[in-house]
N, C-alpha and C positions, 0 to 999 in steps of 0.2 A: 510590532512584529520584529523578532530577532533576525538580524541580517548576517550574511556571510562576508560583508565587505564594509568599506568605510565611507560610503557616500550617504547623502540624505535621501531616505525613501520617499520623501514628499515629492521629489523630482523624478523618481524612477518607479517603474512597475516591477518591483523586486520579485514578486511571486512569479511573474512571467519570465523575467530575466534568468531566474535560477530553476526554471521548470525542467524536469528530466523527460518530458513527453517525447522529444525527438530521439531519445536513447532507449525507449521501450520497444521491444520487438513485438509489436501489436499482433501480427498474424499468429504468433505462437503463444499468446496469452490464453489461458484456459481457466474455467471455473467448474467446481463440482457443486451439484445440486441446483444448477440454474434451470429455470423452467423453460427457457427457449435456448436451444443450443447455439453457442457462439455469441450470445447477446452481451457477454462480458466485455467484448472488444469495444462496445459503444461507450463505455464509461471512461475510456482513455482518450483525452482530447486536449486541445490547448486551454490554458488557464482562462482566457477570456471567454471561452465557450462553456464553462463549467455549469452554468445554469440553463443551457440550451438542451431541452429534453426531446427535441424533434428527431434525434438520431437513435432513440431507443434508450433502454436502461436494463440493468441487471436485476432479476427478481428470482428469489428462491421458489422452490415448489411449495404448493399450498400445504399449510399445516406443519411445515418444516423450515424454520427461519435460518438455519445454519448455511453458511457459504464459505467456500475455500477458493481463493484466487491465486493463481500462479502467474508471476510477472517476470519474464526473462528480459535481459537488456542486451543491446548490441555491442556495448563496451562496459567494462567495469565502472561502477558508479559509487559515489559517496552520498548517502541519503541523510539530509538534514531534518526534513519534516514530511509529514503525510497529511493530506486533506481528504476527507470523505464527505460527500453530499448524499444524504439518504432521503428516503421518502417520508411523507406525512402520515398521520394517523397511526403512529406506533410502529411503522415499518422501517424506520432507520435502525441501523445496527447500533447496539449499545456497548459492545466490547470489540476490541481488535487485538489480535495477537500476531506477531511477526516472526518469521523464520527466514534466515538468509542462506543462500547457496545449498539448498536442499531440494532436489528434484523428486517428483513422484510421490509427494506427501498425500495421504488420503485422510479422511476424517478420523479414523482410529489413531493414525500417527499423530495428527495435530492435537488430539485430546490427551495423548500420553507423553508428548515431547515437551521439553522446557522451551518456551519461546525466548528469543533474544530480548524481546520487550513486549509489554502488554499495556493497553490503555483502556480506561473507561471513557466511553464516547458520550458527547452531548448531541442532541438533535441539531444538525448543521444545515438547515434547509436553504440558507442564503449563501452558503459557501464562504463564510467569513472566519472560520476557525481552521487552524492547522495544529497538528500534534507533533511536538518536538521529539526527535529520537535521541537516544544516548549516542551521540555522534561518533564517538570512538569505536563503537561496536558495529557501526554501519559503514565500514570502509571496505573497498574491494568487493562490492556486491555484484555478483554475476546474475543472480536471480533472487527474487523476493516472493515469499508466499505469505498472504494475509488471510488469517482465519477470523471469521465473524461468527462466533458461536450463538449469539442471541440478539434480540432486538428489544424494542420498548413495548412489546405486547401484541404486535400485529400478527396476523396469520401467515404473512410472508415477510421477507426482508427485501427492501428495494434500495438499490444504489444507483445514483445517476452520474456520479463522478468520483474518480480516485485520482488525486494529484500527488506527485512526488517532487520534492524540491531538494536540490543539492548540486553536485557537479560530477561530470564524467572524467574518467582518466583516459590516457592514450592507449590503454590495453584493450584491443579488440578481442571479441570472443572468438576463439578458434580451438582446434583440437588440442594443441599444446597447453593452452590456458586451462582447458577442461581437465586435462590430466593432472596438472599442478594442483587444482582445487580438490581433486579426488584423493590425492595422496597426502595433502597437508591436513594435520589435525585441526579441528575447530574447537577452540577453547570453550566456547559456550556449551559444547556437548557435555562437558564434565561438571557443569554447575548443577547443584541440587537444590539450592534455595530459590523459592519462587520470587520472581522479580516483576514488579508492576511499577507503573508510574510513567513519567514523561508528561510534562504539562502541555497545555495548548495555548495558543496565542491568537489574537485577532489579525486577520489579513486585510489590509486596506487595498 
């Protein structure tokens, strides 16, 4: 696993140390096309609980595997990697597309907008994979929207855990910060070439 620091990961729980869970504004997390309203909040939890399904999971509506998850933060963050634990029997998401600092995105927007980054996912039932971001593009993130357009053939898409790894800045989310983000141009808005990629690594 690629780390953000210079110690040996054999002696540290790096994934937990760099988890952004405590910086996610969980009450304000929302999802489109979830079969049970509010169930998306259950997939955000501490790293060590990522395989605990007792608290519920996120599932799309029957016959429609697409999901869109909006994740706001309590302070600006830098995102190094993303981990997704999906369901069995073809219900894990097979693609993930990320948008940053874009509020109110719906499915039509997501399908027509250029993502900051896109990944082809593997079935990660044991929570051992994480997907690296293009780190320079995931700086100063006030909110993150993840679009899961399809799965591995199941009638629904199931997600049990979404984990984000990186670090938080000292900039708390407030009215002034929101105004600054609204008036500053986003360079990714002007890209026209499709961008995919970003590898994954095993998390021990």
